FINU-756247 format. One record per residue (C-alpha): residue in three letters; x, y, z. Coordinates in Angstrom, 1 decimal. Layout:
REM FINU-756247
ala|X|Y|Z
...
***
This chain:
REM FINU-756247
met|0.0|0.0|0.0
phe|1.9|3.1|1.3
cys|5.3|1.3|1.3
arg|5.4|0.9|-2.5
val|8.5|2.9|-3.4
leu|9.9|3.1|-6.9
ser|13.7|3.8|-6.5
pro|16.3|4.4|-3.8
leu|17.4|7.8|-5.0
ile|15.7|10.3|-7.2
ile|16.5|14.0|-6.3
arg|14.8|17.1|-7.5
arg|15.3|20.7|-6.2
ser|13.2|23.7|-6.2
ser|14.0|27.1|-4.6
leu|11.6|28.4|-2.0
val|11.2|31.8|-0.4
ile|10.9|31.9|3.4
gly|9.9|34.9|5.5
arg|8.4|38.2|4.5
ser|11.0|39.1|2.0
ala|12.7|37.3|-0.9
val|16.2|37.7|0.8
ile|16.3|34.3|2.6
arg|16.0|31.3|0.3
arg|16.0|27.6|1.0
thr|16.2|24.6|-1.2
leu|13.7|21.7|-1.0
val|15.4|18.4|-1.8
thr|13.3|15.3|-2.3
met|14.2|11.7|-3.0
gln|12.4|8.3|-3.0
leu|13.5|6.0|-0.2
lys|13.3|2.3|-0.8
thr|14.8|0.2|2.0
ser|13.8|-2.9|3.9
glu|14.0|-0.8|7.1
phe|11.4|1.6|5.8
gln|9.1|-1.1|4.5
ser|9.3|-3.0|7.8
leu|7.5|-0.1|9.5
phe|4.2|-0.9|7.6
thr|2.3|-3.0|10.1
asp|-1.4|-3.3|10.2
gly|-1.5|-0.5|12.6
leu|0.4|2.0|10.4
asn|-1.5|1.0|7.3
gly|-4.7|1.6|9.1
leu|-3.5|5.0|10.3
ala|-2.4|6.0|6.8
asp|-5.7|4.9|5.3
leu|-7.6|7.0|7.9
phe|-5.6|10.2|7.2
glu|-5.8|9.7|3.5
lys|-9.6|9.2|3.6
his|-10.0|12.5|5.5
arg|-7.5|14.3|3.2
phe|-5.0|15.1|5.8
glu|-1.3|14.7|5.1
leu|0.7|12.4|7.3
arg|4.5|12.0|7.3
ile|7.2|10.5|9.5
ala|9.2|13.2|11.3
gly|12.4|13.9|13.1
gly|14.8|11.2|14.4
ala|13.1|8.3|12.7
val|13.8|9.9|9.3
arg|17.4|10.3|10.3
asp|17.7|6.7|11.3
leu|16.0|5.4|8.2
leu|18.4|7.4|6.0
ser|21.3|5.9|8.0
gly|20.1|2.4|7.3
lys|18.7|1.8|10.7
arg|15.2|0.8|11.7
pro|14.1|3.4|14.2
glu|13.0|2.3|17.7
asp|10.4|5.1|17.9
val|8.5|6.7|15.1
asp|6.9|10.1|15.4
phe|4.4|11.4|12.9
ala|3.5|14.9|11.8
thr|0.3|16.0|10.2
thr|-1.6|18.9|8.8
ala|-4.7|18.0|10.9
thr|-5.2|19.9|14.1
pro|-5.6|18.1|17.4
glu|-9.4|18.6|17.3
glu|-9.6|17.3|13.8
met|-7.5|14.2|14.8
lys|-9.8|13.5|17.7
asn|-12.8|13.7|15.5
leu|-11.5|11.3|12.9
phe|-10.2|8.9|15.6
arg|-13.6|8.9|17.3
ser|-15.5|8.4|14.1
ala|-13.3|5.4|13.3
gly|-13.8|4.0|16.9
ile|-10.1|4.3|17.6
arg|-9.0|4.7|21.2
met|-6.8|7.7|22.2
ile|-4.5|7.5|25.2
asn|-2.2|9.7|27.3
asn|-3.2|12.9|25.5
lys|-1.3|15.2|27.9
gly|0.5|16.6|24.9
glu|-2.6|17.8|23.2
lys|-1.9|21.5|24.0
his|1.3|21.1|22.1
gly|-0.5|19.4|19.2
thr|0.2|15.7|20.0
ile|-2.5|13.0|20.0
thr|-1.7|9.4|20.7
ala|-3.9|6.8|19.0
arg|-3.9|3.0|19.5
leu|-4.4|0.8|16.5
his|-3.8|-3.0|16.4
asn|-2.1|-3.0|19.8
glu|0.3|-0.2|18.7
asn|0.6|3.4|19.9
phe|1.0|6.1|17.2
glu|2.0|9.6|18.4
val|0.9|12.2|15.8
thr|1.7|15.9|16.2
thr|0.2|18.8|14.3
leu|2.6|21.0|12.4
arg|3.6|24.0|14.5
val|5.4|27.3|14.6
asp|6.8|28.9|17.8
val|5.3|32.2|18.6
leu|7.0|32.7|22.0
thr|10.0|31.0|23.6
asp|11.8|31.6|26.8
gly|14.8|29.2|26.5
arg|12.9|26.4|28.2
his|9.3|26.4|26.9
ala|7.5|27.4|23.8
glu|4.1|28.7|23.0
val|3.0|27.3|19.6
glu|0.5|27.9|16.9
phe|-0.6|25.2|14.5
thr|0.1|25.5|10.8
thr|-0.2|23.5|7.6
asp|3.2|24.6|6.3
trp|5.7|21.8|6.5
gln|8.6|24.1|5.8
lys|7.8|26.3|8.8
asp|7.6|23.3|11.1
ala|11.0|22.1|9.8
glu|12.4|25.6|10.4
arg|11.6|25.4|14.2
arg|13.5|22.2|14.7
asp|17.0|22.1|16.2
leu|19.4|20.4|13.8
thr|19.2|20.0|10.0
ile|19.5|16.2|10.4
asn|16.4|16.2|12.6
ser|14.3|18.6|10.4
met|13.4|16.2|7.6
phe|10.0|14.5|6.9
leu|9.4|11.2|5.1
gly|6.1|10.7|3.3
leu|4.5|7.3|3.5
asp|5.2|6.7|-0.2
gly|8.9|7.1|0.6
thr|9.3|10.7|-0.5
leu|11.8|12.6|1.6
tyr|11.1|16.3|2.2
asp|14.3|18.1|3.2
tyr|14.3|21.9|3.4
phe|17.7|22.5|5.1
lys|20.1|20.0|3.4
gly|19.7|17.6|6.3
his|20.3|14.6|4.1
glu|23.5|16.1|2.7
asp|24.7|16.9|6.2
leu|24.0|13.3|7.3
gln|25.9|12.0|4.4
asn|28.8|14.3|5.2
arg|28.6|13.4|8.9
lys|28.0|17.1|9.7
val|26.0|18.5|12.6
arg|24.5|21.9|12.0
phe|21.7|24.0|13.5
val|18.8|24.9|11.3
gly|19.5|28.5|10.3
ser|21.0|30.6|13.1
ala|22.7|28.6|15.8
glu|22.2|31.4|18.3
lys|18.5|31.7|17.6
arg|17.9|27.9|17.8
ile|19.8|27.7|21.1
gln|17.9|30.7|22.6
glu|14.6|29.0|21.8
asp|15.7|26.1|24.1
phe|19.1|26.1|25.8
leu|19.0|22.3|26.1
arg|19.8|22.3|22.4
ile|23.4|23.0|23.4
leu|23.7|19.5|24.9
arg|21.7|18.0|22.0
tyr|24.3|19.4|19.6
phe|27.1|17.6|21.5
arg|25.1|14.4|21.7
phe|24.3|14.2|18.1
tyr|27.9|15.2|17.2
gly|29.0|12.1|19.0
arg|26.5|10.0|17.0
val|27.1|11.5|13.6
ala|30.6|13.0|13.2
leu|33.4|10.8|12.1
glu|36.2|12.9|13.6
pro|36.4|15.0|16.8
gly|36.9|18.7|16.6
val|35.2|19.4|13.3
his|32.9|22.2|14.5
glu|31.8|25.3|12.8
pro|33.4|28.3|14.7
glu|30.1|30.2|14.8
thr|28.4|27.3|16.4
leu|30.9|27.1|19.2
asp|30.7|30.9|19.6
ala|26.9|30.7|20.0
ile|27.3|27.9|22.6
arg|29.9|29.8|24.6
glu|27.8|33.0|24.6
asn|24.6|31.2|25.7
ala|26.1|28.7|28.2
arg|24.5|30.5|31.1
gly|21.1|29.6|29.7
leu|21.6|26.0|30.8
ala|21.3|27.2|34.4
gly|17.5|27.5|33.9
ile|17.1|24.0|32.4
ser|16.0|21.2|34.8
gly|18.6|18.7|35.9
glu|16.5|15.8|34.7
arg|16.5|17.1|31.2
ile|20.2|17.8|31.3
trp|21.0|14.4|32.6
val|19.0|12.7|29.8
glu|21.2|14.4|27.2
leu|24.5|14.2|29.1
lys|24.4|10.5|29.9
lys|23.7|9.7|26.2
met|26.6|11.9|25.1
val|29.2|10.4|27.4
val|28.7|6.9|26.0
gly|28.7|8.0|22.4
ser|31.7|8.6|20.1
his|34.2|11.4|20.9
ala|33.0|11.7|24.5
ala|36.4|12.7|25.8
his|36.8|15.4|23.2
leu|33.2|16.7|23.8
leu|33.5|16.8|27.6
glu|36.8|18.7|27.3
leu|35.2|21.1|24.8
met|32.3|21.7|27.2
tyr|34.7|22.7|29.9
lys|36.5|25.1|27.5
leu|33.2|26.7|26.5
gly|32.2|27.2|30.1
leu|29.3|24.8|30.4
ala|30.4|22.6|33.4
gln|29.3|25.0|36.2
tyr|25.8|25.1|34.8
ile|25.2|21.3|34.4
gly|26.4|19.9|37.7
leu|30.0|19.0|36.8
pro|32.9|20.1|39.0
ser|34.4|23.4|37.9
asp|37.9|22.0|38.1
gly|37.1|18.5|36.7
asp|40.1|16.2|36.1
ile|40.1|16.3|32.3
glu|43.2|14.3|32.0
glu|41.9|11.5|34.2
met|38.7|11.5|32.2
gln|40.5|11.2|28.9
arg|42.6|8.2|30.2
val|39.5|6.5|31.5
trp|37.6|7.1|28.3
leu|40.4|5.5|26.2
arg|40.4|2.5|28.5
ala|36.7|2.0|28.8
lys|35.2|3.1|25.5
asp|35.2|-0.3|23.8
arg|33.7|-2.0|26.9
ser|30.3|-0.4|27.1
pro|30.9|1.7|30.2
lys|28.0|3.1|32.1
pro|27.7|6.9|31.8
met|28.7|7.5|35.4
thr|31.9|5.4|35.0
val|33.2|8.0|32.5
leu|31.9|11.0|34.5
ala|33.3|9.7|37.8
ala|36.8|10.4|36.5
leu|36.1|14.1|36.6
phe|35.4|14.1|40.4
his|38.2|14.6|42.9
arg|36.1|14.1|46.0
pro|32.8|12.5|47.1
asp|31.3|15.9|47.9
glu|31.5|16.8|44.2
val|29.3|13.7|43.5
glu|26.8|15.0|46.0
lys|26.7|18.4|44.3
met|26.3|16.8|41.0
asp|23.3|14.8|42.3
leu|21.7|17.9|43.7
arg|21.8|19.5|40.2
leu|21.0|16.5|38.0
lys|18.8|14.3|40.2
val|20.5|11.1|39.0
ser|19.2|7.7|40.1
arg|20.3|6.2|43.4
glu|22.1|3.5|41.5
glu|24.0|6.1|39.4
lys|25.0|8.1|42.4
thr|26.2|5.2|44.5
leu|28.2|4.0|41.5
ala|30.0|7.3|41.2
leu|30.7|7.4|44.9
phe|32.0|3.8|44.8
leu|34.4|4.6|41.9
val|35.7|7.8|43.5
lys|36.3|5.9|46.8
his|37.8|2.7|45.4
arg|39.5|3.5|42.1
arg|42.9|3.7|43.8
asp|42.7|1.1|46.7
leu|40.8|-1.7|45.0
arg|43.3|-2.9|42.4
arg|44.9|-6.1|41.1
cys|47.6|-7.5|43.4
pro|51.1|-6.5|42.2
asp|52.4|-9.9|43.4
asp|49.7|-11.8|41.5
pro|48.3|-9.6|38.7
glu|46.5|-12.5|37.1
ser|44.3|-13.1|40.1
leu|40.7|-11.9|40.7
thr|41.1|-12.5|44.4
pro|41.1|-8.8|45.6
phe|37.9|-8.2|43.6
thr|36.0|-11.4|44.5
asp|36.9|-11.1|48.1
phe|35.5|-7.5|48.1
ile|32.3|-8.6|46.4
ile|31.7|-11.5|48.9
asp|32.6|-9.4|51.9
ser|30.2|-6.6|50.9
arg|27.1|-8.9|50.6
glu|25.3|-6.3|48.5
leu|23.5|-7.4|45.3
asp|24.9|-4.8|43.0
thr|28.6|-4.9|44.2
gln|29.6|-7.2|41.3
met|28.3|-4.7|38.8
lys|30.2|-1.8|40.5
val|33.4|-3.8|40.5
cys|33.0|-4.6|36.8
glu|32.6|-0.8|36.2
leu|35.7|-0.3|38.3
leu|37.7|-2.7|36.1
lys|36.5|-0.8|33.0
tyr|37.6|2.4|34.7
gln|41.0|0.9|35.3
gly|41.3|-0.7|31.8
glu|41.5|-4.3|33.2
gly|39.9|-6.0|30.2
arg|41.0|-9.6|31.0
leu|40.0|-9.4|34.6
leu|36.7|-7.8|33.6
ala|36.0|-10.8|31.3
glu|36.7|-13.2|34.1
leu|34.7|-11.4|36.6
thr|31.7|-11.0|34.3
ala|31.7|-14.8|33.9
trp|32.2|-15.4|37.6
ser|29.2|-16.3|39.9
val|29.1|-15.3|43.5
pro|29.4|-18.5|45.6
arg|26.8|-19.0|48.3
phe|27.9|-19.3|51.9
pro|26.7|-22.8|52.8
val|26.1|-22.3|56.5
ser|23.1|-20.6|58.1
gly|22.1|-19.7|61.6
his|19.6|-22.5|61.5
asp|22.5|-24.9|61.0
leu|24.2|-23.5|64.1
arg|21.1|-23.7|66.2
gly|21.0|-27.4|65.3
leu|24.4|-27.8|67.0
gly|23.0|-26.2|70.2
ile|24.1|-22.7|69.7
ser|21.2|-20.5|70.7
ser|22.5|-17.1|71.6
gly|22.2|-14.6|68.7
lys|25.5|-13.1|69.6
glu|27.2|-16.5|69.6
ile|25.6|-17.4|66.3
gly|26.9|-14.1|64.7
thr|30.4|-14.7|66.0
ala|30.5|-18.3|64.8
leu|29.1|-17.4|61.4
gln|31.9|-14.7|60.9
glu|34.5|-17.2|62.0
leu|33.3|-19.8|59.5
arg|33.2|-17.1|56.8
asp|36.8|-16.4|57.4
val|37.6|-20.1|57.2
trp|35.5|-20.4|54.0
lys|37.3|-17.4|52.5
lys|40.8|-18.9|53.2
ser|39.6|-22.1|51.4
arg|38.9|-19.9|48.4
tyr|35.2|-20.7|49.0
gln|35.6|-24.4|48.4
met|34.6|-25.9|51.7
asp|31.1|-27.2|52.0
lys|28.7|-27.1|54.9
asp|29.9|-30.3|56.6
glu|33.5|-29.3|56.4
leu|32.8|-25.9|57.9
leu|30.7|-27.3|60.7
ser|33.3|-29.9|61.5
his|35.8|-27.1|61.8
leu|33.6|-25.4|64.3
asn|33.3|-28.6|66.4
ala|37.0|-29.0|66.3
***
């Protein structure tokens, strides 16, 4: 039906005039996309949605990141749609078709979520920003695809894809994607001042798209430097969403160093005198071992109190905070034994002594931090042995005092540890009787 596409690449260009004068001109580039990733999107749910919008003569296109992914040869995890229908028009056509709408908290911003064939489809009316304050925007609805594209952040995120496979590209986003270039739509300063979080989105997408570090347009970096203070008004939760994606992408060490040079650190919860050199060393050691975001960021912190300040600003999860504190505390003292560098003993002993469920994960992240690839592989495959003796076993031997049971269990744990966790219950209990 709508996934019938004729050829992988047919381009045509037509000049368009934007704004109130003929001074600013843009070029519309279109092409026909025919890939298996695109065709795989056409489930019964999407076909039903497409039929409904076509029947009521409303345009419906794939928008934003999903277009970027499809052009990169990836099947997008999430697909957002844009339409010329207003939210009220969408509600009317969904009701008339007996289609359930859910979670429509985004309606004031033009978004309606419909459920067809057990799939959710998020559809947003084309919009223009009429008022922005660097965090929020008041919008008006439009039927002009180009104006909606103009309000988006980066050229690679400003494209639309028709359900017949036609790409609508007003700002050379496809060309930038092919050239691995990250640019703001129009004026970088204007786009940033509409939403200061776009500073961090620029860095995140640079890590995803660019082949080499350091290939930035000078005017883009100038705009970021001059507007860095605007990040102070962005919620920590929004900042952390972007930052943690950036630090596990490509070029993270370069990008973090650049963020410091541009004066961003003080506004996003990072220590003002972060240890850049340590972070760069850790990044080189860990980057090919799927580090957690906090494993990379922990290298910037000198002291635990800096982690606490970061948490106050970013509101990270408890697991993320405790990992950062663990790494800052143990990155120097919990290391392989110089006399026996092949042994996991210091790490396995630490895990068993801690008796906490997530300690093995933390120690694995520590080994990534330290660049201990072989020990990491061994520890990942290692299973924590279960201490074979319980208080019930000791009560069976006539030990009834809680204090005595606690003392005996600790003694047996020490014996078990010296046996490298090989002694079974009977051997341990016989040692107690002896």
